[in-house]
C-alpha positions as MATLAB code, in Angstrom:
seq = 'MIPENHINRNASPDAEAEETVEVDLNAEVEVADATADVNVAPPLPPAGIYPVKWKVQKDKSVNAKATKPKKIGDASKAFVDVSLQGELQASGEDYDGSMIFEYMNSIAFRGRPTSDIHHFMNICGSPAPNRIRVGELKTMLEEMLETEPIGMAQVQWEAQYLDANSQKQNDWKHIKLNGKVLNKMENFPKDSNGNYIQVVENPLDGSEVNARLYVVKHLSQAEAKKLSATA';
ca = [
      -6.181   -6.484    4.566;
      -2.957   -5.355    6.615;
      -2.887   -2.860    7.797;
      -0.287    0.345    7.446;
       3.081    0.131    8.862;
       3.625    2.502   11.784;
       5.784    5.068   10.552;
       8.665    6.833   13.334;
       7.406   10.173   12.262;
      10.275   11.349   15.330;
      13.594   10.455   13.695;
      15.937   12.814   12.643;
      16.511   12.794    8.605;
      20.187   12.362    9.561;
      20.122    9.415   11.705;
      20.990    7.645    8.653;
      23.913    9.777    6.932;
      26.983    7.896    6.475;
      28.695   11.447    6.792;
      28.498   15.009    8.836;
      27.331   17.308    6.981;
      28.210   21.302    7.423;
      24.990   23.327    8.850;
      24.539   26.588    7.039;
      22.792   28.739   10.222;
      21.772   31.427    7.636;
      19.772   29.051    5.808;
      15.781   29.071    5.515;
      12.926   26.910    7.037;
       9.803   27.293    5.845;
       6.330   25.838    6.013;
       3.188   26.328    4.377;
       1.453   27.451    8.046;
       3.521   27.883   11.139;
       0.162   27.511   13.064;
      -1.533   25.023   11.519;
      -2.663   20.738   12.873;
       0.611   18.760   11.913;
      -1.521   15.829   12.890;
      -3.915   16.747    9.792;
      -4.106   13.788    7.360;
      -2.383   14.545    4.217;
      -4.263   14.431    1.281;
      -5.235   11.427   -0.600;
      -5.515   11.494   -4.684;
      -8.664   10.959   -5.823;
      -9.306    6.927   -6.509;
      -8.163    6.319  -10.182;
      -5.762    4.884  -12.082;
      -1.856    5.569  -11.689;
       1.761    4.837  -11.946;
       3.097    3.433   -8.677;
       7.137    3.588   -7.901;
       7.376    0.080   -5.163;
      10.200   -1.034   -3.215;
      10.463   -3.551   -0.452;
       8.738   -1.875    3.288;
      11.120   -0.501    5.682;
      12.906   -3.302    7.842;
      11.140   -5.557    6.023;
      12.280   -8.818    3.308;
      11.534  -10.625    0.795;
      10.640  -14.120    2.625;
      10.711  -17.883    1.792;
       8.047  -19.553    3.912;
       5.746  -22.120    3.646;
       2.154  -23.232    4.630;
       1.729  -25.005    7.793;
      -0.207  -28.407    7.037;
      -4.208  -28.457    7.925;
      -4.335  -32.122    9.279;
      -1.504  -35.239    9.368;
      -0.073  -36.355    6.744;
      -0.530  -33.019    4.687;
       1.853  -31.901    2.827;
       3.605  -28.231    2.868;
       3.938  -25.720    0.594;
       6.887  -23.582    0.018;
       6.134  -19.956   -0.938;
       7.393  -16.242   -1.791;
       5.994  -13.235    0.075;
       6.620   -9.144    0.518;
       5.048   -6.623    1.882;
       5.599   -3.393   -0.184;
       5.816   -0.123   -0.026;
       4.583    2.492   -3.171;
       5.113    5.912   -4.206;
       2.232    7.750   -6.605;
       4.221    9.081   -9.529;
       1.980   12.142   -9.710;
       4.323   15.212  -10.509;
       3.294   18.733  -10.307;
      -0.493   16.934   -7.675;
      -0.374   17.282   -3.864;
      -0.818   14.081   -3.576;
       2.461   13.566   -5.681;
       4.075   10.389   -3.129;
       1.661    9.352   -1.778;
       2.434    5.691    0.011;
       0.770    2.761    0.061;
       1.340   -0.278    1.098;
       0.373   -3.819   -0.252;
       0.892   -7.474    0.905;
       1.288  -10.441   -1.629;
       2.448  -13.974   -2.194;
       3.314  -16.551   -4.509;
       0.591  -19.032   -3.982;
      -1.868  -19.338   -6.930;
      -5.237  -20.297   -4.977;
      -8.019  -22.773   -6.443;
      -8.934  -21.239   -9.790;
      -6.489  -18.990  -10.348;
      -3.760  -19.513  -13.341;
      -1.700  -17.351  -11.807;
      -0.350  -15.482   -7.966;
      -0.548  -11.718   -7.046;
       3.778  -12.357   -7.131;
       3.571  -13.702  -10.722;
       0.804  -11.009  -11.908;
       2.825   -8.178   -9.577;
       6.412   -9.459  -11.664;
       4.728   -9.584  -14.966;
       3.189   -5.789  -14.722;
       6.513   -4.365  -13.592;
       8.341   -5.748  -16.812;
      10.051   -8.846  -14.795;
       8.054  -11.854  -15.828;
       8.858  -15.068  -13.701;
       8.591  -18.453  -16.303;
       5.462  -20.786  -15.193;
       8.169  -23.083  -12.885;
      11.262  -21.748  -10.718;
      12.425  -22.879   -7.796;
      11.222  -20.593   -4.404;
      15.120  -20.046   -3.842;
      15.165  -18.548   -7.462;
      12.250  -16.769   -7.379;
      12.887  -15.235   -4.540;
      16.338  -13.366   -5.911;
      14.593  -13.224   -9.258;
      11.903  -10.564   -6.595;
      14.671   -8.891   -4.355;
      16.468   -7.897   -7.440;
      13.434   -6.436   -9.589;
      12.638   -4.538   -6.341;
      16.234   -3.523   -6.021;
      15.427   -1.395   -9.143;
      12.392    0.473   -8.152;
      10.075   -0.649  -10.700;
       6.955    1.269  -11.814;
       3.771   -0.275  -12.093;
       0.062    0.830  -13.297;
      -1.768   -0.007  -10.568;
      -5.647    0.830   -9.570;
      -6.215    2.658   -6.182;
      -9.205    3.513   -4.319;
      -9.882    4.442   -0.801;
     -10.921    3.006    2.270;
     -11.566    3.140    6.381;
     -11.155    0.178    8.642;
     -11.045   -0.170   12.346;
      -9.555   -2.712   14.395;
     -12.754   -4.169   16.488;
     -11.523   -4.932   19.981;
     -14.626   -6.476   20.663;
     -14.424   -9.778   17.718;
     -13.115  -12.934   18.986;
     -11.055  -12.791   16.701;
      -7.199  -11.609   16.809;
      -6.346   -8.728   14.494;
      -9.793   -8.405   13.144;
      -9.762   -5.022   10.686;
     -13.097   -3.868    9.683;
     -14.490   -1.788    7.295;
     -16.325    1.278    8.432;
     -20.220    1.679    7.836;
     -21.662    4.972    7.330;
     -24.771    5.694    5.965;
     -25.434    2.541    4.834;
     -22.701    2.755    2.536;
     -19.405    0.647    3.246;
     -16.171    2.945    3.552;
     -14.543    0.608    0.651;
     -14.112    3.679   -2.187;
     -14.401    6.851   -2.215;
     -17.076    7.373   -3.608;
     -18.751    5.568   -0.298;
     -17.457    8.503    2.105;
     -19.099   11.348    2.890;
     -18.948   14.996    1.477;
     -18.457   18.775    2.503;
     -20.381   21.542    1.581;
     -17.736   21.894   -1.498;
     -18.173   18.702   -2.389;
     -15.445   17.240   -1.287;
     -14.850   14.327   -0.064;
     -14.336   14.286    3.283;
     -10.986   11.484    4.016;
     -10.992   11.445    7.596;
     -14.471    9.553    9.730;
     -15.599    8.483   13.182;
     -14.363    4.920   15.469;
     -17.683    3.220   15.726;
     -16.441    1.885   18.442;
     -15.065    5.482   20.784;
     -15.410    8.080   18.427;
     -11.838    8.718   17.298;
     -10.582    9.536   13.978;
     -10.076    7.055   11.677;
      -7.574    8.673    8.546;
      -8.777    7.004    4.925;
      -5.790    5.410    2.998;
      -4.962    3.979   -0.356;
      -4.952    0.520   -1.206;
      -4.541   -1.662   -4.817;
      -7.521   -2.872   -6.417;
      -5.483   -4.608   -8.993;
      -2.311   -4.045  -11.356;
      -2.869   -3.270  -14.242;
      -0.619   -3.858  -17.525;
      -0.503   -0.376  -19.699;
      -2.798   -1.658  -22.033;
      -5.402   -2.571  -19.344;
      -4.405    1.187  -17.381;
      -4.901    3.106  -20.777;
      -8.888    0.753  -21.695;
     -10.105    1.516  -17.675;
      -8.592    5.675  -18.141;
     -10.672    6.075  -21.644;
     -13.864    3.876  -19.787;
     -13.869    6.089  -16.674;
];
């Protein structure tokens, strides 16, 4: 699982403006609680099925790449990959616009009839042909993502930490708490009011770890309706 990219929270919101806007000094600035801690994590939506608006992550792009041969004589395989940024569409809820990050590529692994990218494009209403040149698939995906398509997704919580003691590079592991792996909301602890607690402790150093959202599965409208009915 690839961790969420760091976001520059301190960048001015006018940094990308193309023209200067006159400031009304009598305009009001309001927050819910001026004495609150700005570091408190925003509430996560309950695990479930949501429409999600997708685009390419900021400062990222759709890429054409090739696998490295495992041994001399093996052929490399060309593929497309992308890092996506999604916004949950939940109008009227506190968690409307919650961010979710996803990496996917066009490699169809053994035993699977399609790839993550092909499945995602089909879910978003822009199916790719079974056989297509890498450059054409890259362009097709870029054009689809420029429209910021909305697709249904099954969403869950997880809490991970970077195991600095591991021999592996970038070895992210799920936190375990009370014998449960924190890879779904139902395994997180609850407060006295029965609400799931989304901030847990890093087992290595005791620091706070915020739960994050991840996509379990991208769903067709029919699949989303069926799963929602049985939830």
